C-alpha positions as CSV (number, residue, x, y, z in Angstrom):
1,M,-166.7,18.3,147.7
2,E,-165.3,20.5,144.8
3,I,-164.2,24.1,145.4
4,M,-164.8,26.6,142.6
5,K,-161.8,28.6,141.6
6,N,-162.9,32.0,140.1
7,Y,-161.1,34.3,137.7
8,S,-157.5,33.5,138.7
9,T,-154.8,31.1,137.6
10,L,-152.4,32.5,140.1
11,K,-152.0,29.3,142.0
12,N,-153.3,25.8,142.2
13,N,-155.1,24.8,145.4
14,T,-152.6,22.2,146.2
15,E,-149.9,24.9,146.4
16,I,-151.8,27.0,149.0
17,T,-150.2,27.2,152.5
18,S,-152.4,30.0,154.0
19,I,-156.0,31.0,153.6
20,A,-158.2,33.9,154.7
21,I,-161.8,32.8,155.3
22,G,-164.9,35.0,155.2
23,G,-167.8,36.3,153.2
24,F,-165.7,39.2,151.7
25,D,-168.5,41.1,150.1
26,G,-167.0,44.6,149.5
27,M,-163.4,43.5,149.7
28,H,-163.1,46.5,152.1
29,K,-160.5,47.8,154.4
30,A,-161.1,45.2,157.1
31,H,-160.9,42.4,154.6
32,Q,-157.6,43.8,153.3
33,E,-156.2,43.6,156.8
34,L,-156.9,39.8,156.7
35,F,-155.2,39.5,153.3
36,Q,-152.1,41.2,154.6
37,K,-151.5,38.3,157.1
38,L,-151.3,35.7,154.2
39,D,-147.9,34.4,153.1
40,S,-146.7,34.3,149.5
41,N,-148.7,31.1,148.8
42,G,-151.9,32.5,150.3
43,A,-155.4,32.4,149.0
44,V,-158.8,33.9,149.8
45,L,-161.6,31.6,150.6
46,V,-165.1,33.1,150.2
47,I,-168.1,31.5,151.9
48,D,-170.6,32.5,149.3
49,S,-174.1,33.1,150.7
50,G,-175.4,34.2,147.3
51,Y,-176.3,37.6,148.6
52,A,-173.1,39.5,147.7
53,N,-174.0,42.8,146.1
54,L,-171.1,45.1,146.8
55,T,-168.6,43.0,144.9
56,P,-170.1,40.2,143.0
57,K,-167.9,37.2,142.0
58,T,-167.1,38.7,138.6
59,I,-165.1,41.6,140.1
60,R,-163.7,40.3,143.4
61,Q,-160.4,39.3,141.8
62,E,-159.7,42.9,141.0
63,Y,-159.2,43.6,144.7
64,S,-156.9,40.8,145.6
65,K,-153.4,39.7,144.5
66,Y,-154.3,36.3,145.9
67,P,-156.3,33.6,144.1
68,I,-159.9,33.4,145.2
69,F,-161.7,30.2,145.9
70,Y,-165.4,29.7,146.8
71,Y,-167.5,27.5,149.0
72,E,-171.2,27.7,148.6
73,L,-172.7,28.3,152.0
74,K,-175.7,26.1,151.3
75,E,-173.3,23.2,150.5
76,I,-171.3,23.4,153.8
77,K,-173.6,24.9,156.4
78,H,-174.6,21.4,157.6
79,L,-171.0,20.5,158.4
80,S,-169.8,20.1,162.0
81,G,-166.7,22.0,163.0
82,E,-164.5,18.9,162.6
83,E,-166.0,18.2,159.1
84,F,-165.3,21.8,158.0
85,I,-161.7,21.6,159.0
86,Q,-161.4,18.2,157.3
87,L,-162.8,19.8,154.1
88,L,-160.3,22.6,154.3
89,Q,-157.3,20.2,154.7
90,S,-158.5,18.0,151.9
91,N,-158.9,20.9,149.5
92,F,-155.7,22.6,150.7
93,P,-153.3,19.7,151.6
94,K,-150.4,22.0,152.4
95,L,-152.4,24.4,154.6
96,E,-150.4,25.8,157.5
97,Q,-152.3,28.9,158.5
98,I,-155.9,30.1,158.7
99,V,-156.6,33.9,158.9
100,V,-160.1,35.0,160.1
101,G,-161.8,38.0,161.6
102,Y,-162.5,38.4,165.3
103,D,-166.2,37.5,164.8
104,F,-165.7,34.4,162.6
105,C,-168.0,31.5,163.2
106,F,-168.6,28.3,161.2
107,G,-170.3,24.9,161.1
108,T,-173.8,23.9,161.9
109,N,-175.8,26.9,163.1
110,R,-172.5,28.9,163.3
111,K,-172.0,27.3,166.7
112,Y,-168.2,26.9,166.2
113,C,-166.1,30.1,166.7
114,I,-162.5,31.2,167.3
115,K,-161.7,29.0,170.2
116,D,-163.1,26.0,168.4
117,L,-161.1,26.8,165.3
118,K,-157.9,26.9,167.3
119,K,-158.7,23.6,168.9
120,L,-159.7,21.8,165.7
121,F,-157.0,23.2,163.4
122,N,-153.6,22.2,164.9
123,K,-151.5,24.7,163.0
124,K,-151.4,28.5,162.9
125,V,-154.6,30.5,163.4
126,T,-154.4,34.2,163.0
127,V,-157.2,36.4,164.2
128,V,-157.6,40.0,163.0
129,E,-159.2,42.3,165.5
130,E,-162.1,44.7,164.7
131,V,-161.1,47.4,162.2
132,S,-162.6,50.9,162.8
133,I,-162.3,54.1,160.8
134,N,-163.3,57.4,162.4
135,D,-165.0,55.3,165.2
136,I,-167.1,53.4,162.6
137,S,-166.7,49.6,162.6
138,V,-165.9,48.4,159.1
139,H,-168.4,45.7,158.1
140,S,-170.2,45.0,154.8
141,R,-173.6,45.5,156.4
142,V,-172.5,49.0,157.7
143,I,-171.2,50.0,154.2
144,R,-174.5,48.8,152.7
145,E,-176.5,51.2,155.0
146,Y,-174.3,54.2,154.0
147,L,-174.7,53.4,150.4
148,K,-178.5,53.0,150.7
149,N,-178.5,56.5,152.3
150,G,-176.4,58.0,149.6
151,D,-173.4,58.7,151.9
152,I,-170.8,57.8,149.2
153,K,-167.9,59.5,151.0
154,T,-168.2,57.4,154.1
155,S,-168.9,54.2,152.0
156,N,-165.7,54.8,150.1
157,L,-163.7,55.5,153.2
158,L,-164.7,52.2,154.7
159,L,-164.2,50.4,151.4
160,G,-160.8,51.9,150.9
161,K,-161.8,52.6,147.3
162,E,-164.5,54.2,145.2
163,Y,-167.7,52.2,145.1
164,K,-168.1,50.8,141.6
165,I,-171.0,49.2,139.6
166,K,-171.0,47.5,136.2
167,G,-173.8,47.5,133.6
168,S,-174.8,47.2,130.0
169,Q,-175.9,50.1,127.8
170,I,-179.6,50.2,126.9
171,K,-181.7,52.6,124.8
172,G,-182.9,55.6,126.7
173,Q,-185.8,58.0,126.2
174,G,-183.9,59.9,123.5
175,L,-184.6,63.2,125.3
176,G,-181.0,63.7,126.6
177,S,-179.2,64.7,123.5
178,K,-182.3,66.5,122.1
179,S,-183.5,68.5,125.1
180,F,-180.8,68.3,127.9
181,V,-177.4,66.7,127.6
182,P,-176.3,63.4,126.0
183,T,-176.3,60.4,128.4
184,I,-175.5,56.8,128.4
185,N,-178.3,54.7,129.8
186,L,-177.5,51.5,131.7
187,T,-179.1,48.4,133.1
188,V,-177.4,47.0,136.2
189,S,-178.0,43.8,138.0
190,E,-176.3,42.1,141.0
191,Y,-175.1,45.3,142.6
192,L,-176.5,47.3,145.4
193,L,-177.4,50.8,144.0
194,P,-177.0,54.0,146.1
195,N,-180.3,55.7,146.8
196,D,-182.0,57.9,144.2
197,G,-180.3,61.1,143.2
198,V,-177.5,62.7,141.3
199,Y,-173.8,61.8,141.9
200,V,-170.3,63.0,140.9
201,T,-168.9,59.9,139.2
202,K,-166.3,58.4,137.0
203,T,-167.4,56.4,134.0
204,I,-165.1,53.8,132.6
205,L,-165.5,52.9,128.9
206,D,-163.1,50.6,127.1
207,D,-160.7,50.9,130.0
208,K,-160.6,54.7,129.8
209,I,-161.8,56.8,132.7
210,Y,-164.0,59.8,132.1
211,P,-165.3,62.4,134.6
212,S,-169.1,62.2,134.7
213,V,-172.3,63.0,136.5
214,T,-174.8,60.2,137.0
215,F,-178.5,60.1,137.8
216,L,-180.2,57.1,139.5
217,G,-183.9,57.0,140.2
218,H,-187.3,57.4,138.7
219,R,-187.5,60.1,136.1
220,A,-190.1,62.1,138.1
221,T,-190.3,65.0,135.5
222,T,-190.8,62.8,132.5
223,D,-192.0,59.2,132.3
224,N,-191.4,58.3,136.0
225,S,-189.6,55.1,134.9
226,Y,-186.4,54.0,136.8
227,A,-183.2,54.9,135.1
228,I,-179.4,54.9,135.5
229,E,-178.0,57.6,133.2
230,T,-174.5,59.0,133.1
231,H,-173.3,62.1,131.3
232,I,-169.6,62.3,130.3
233,L,-168.3,65.8,131.1
234,D,-166.8,67.8,128.3
235,S,-167.2,65.0,125.8
236,N,-170.1,64.1,123.5
237,I,-169.8,60.4,124.1
238,T,-172.8,58.1,123.8
239,N,-170.7,54.9,123.7
240,K,-172.2,51.6,122.5
241,S,-170.1,49.5,124.8
242,K,-171.6,46.4,126.3
243,N,-169.7,46.8,129.5
244,I,-169.7,50.1,131.4
245,E,-168.4,50.8,134.9
246,I,-169.4,53.7,137.1
247,S,-167.4,54.7,140.2
248,F,-169.1,57.0,142.7
249,I,-167.3,59.9,144.3
250,E,-170.0,62.1,146.0
251,K,-173.7,62.6,146.1
252,I,-174.9,66.0,144.7
253,R,-178.6,66.0,145.5
254,D,-181.7,63.9,145.9
255,N,-184.0,63.1,143.0
256,E,-186.5,65.9,142.4
257,K,-189.6,66.6,140.3
258,F,-189.5,69.8,138.4
259,T,-192.4,71.8,137.1
260,N,-191.1,71.8,133.5
261,F,-188.2,70.8,131.2
262,N,-186.5,74.2,131.5
263,E,-186.3,74.0,135.3
264,L,-184.9,70.4,135.0
265,K,-182.3,71.6,132.4
266,K,-181.2,74.4,134.6
267,Q,-180.6,72.0,137.5
268,I,-178.8,69.5,135.3
269,L,-176.4,72.3,134.2
270,L,-175.8,73.2,137.8
271,D,-175.1,69.5,138.6
272,I,-172.6,69.5,135.7
273,T,-170.9,72.7,137.0
274,Y,-170.6,71.3,140.5
275,S,-169.2,68.0,139.2
276,K,-166.5,69.9,137.2
277,S,-165.6,71.8,140.4
278,I,-165.1,68.6,142.3
279,F,-162.8,67.1,139.5
280,N,-160.9,70.4,139.4
281,T,-160.3,70.1,143.2
282,L,-159.2,66.5,142.9
283,K,-156.8,67.4,140.1
284,N,-155.1,70.0,142.2
285,Q,-154.7,67.9,145.3
C-alpha cells in the first residue's frame, strides 16, 4: 500500500526512525506534545478520516517541522493489529519508535489499543498522557464545540495558536464601500466556521497581516444570504487576491437584524472601534 506524502520534502520515508500517529485535526497543543517526543528523523503519520475541518491537508505542514505522511482510514480500517504494524514497518523500514496519545486505538473496529501496540511492535512505544489546559481536556472534538459556540479565546488556548481559515475572494453586494465600510467577501470550503457573528480578526493578504473585523452569517438586515466579509482597519483595501486567510482573535457579538441601514452602520462603527481597542491592547502587551 502506498502512503501519500503531503507538502514536504524534508525527509524520505525510508529515512524515518520515529513516527507520531493520530488524526491530528487541529495540530493543537496535545498533538504538539506528541511531536516533541520524536527524534531528529521523526515524522507525523495522519490517519485521515476525510472529516478534518480544523486543519485541512493543505495547511497541516505549517504546524510541524516534521514531514507529514497520510494513510486513508478507509484503506486501512480492515487491517488486523499485526497487519497494521507490518504496514508501518514496510513503509518505514528504519522505524525504531512509535509515539501515540493515551487513547490511541487501531485495527479492525479499533479493537487494538496501547497494550496491543506494545506487544506487536517490538521496539520503543511512547505514550503521551492526556493534556489539559485550565481543566479542559485538549481534543479536536472539544475545540470544535468551542468554535461552534463562538468561544474563540478558549479555542485558541487549546489550539496553541489563532484559529485560521483560508478562502477565495468573491463579489459581494457592493453595499459595503457605498453605504457602510469597504469589505472583502470570501467563499470558504473545508473549514469549520465559527458561529454567526462579528469577530476581531487578522486578515492575511499576500503574506502581509492586517488588523481587521470580520462578519460571518446571514445578512439579516439586507438580502439574508450567507456571507463572510472582512474589513481591514485603517486601510481602504479591497484586495483581489485569490488566497485570503483570516485568523480569529475574539468574538464581539452575535449576528443581529437592524431596523434600518443607519442602525446597522452605527453598530459596524462600534465594532470597528472595539476591534481597534483590542489591537491597541495587544500592541502594548
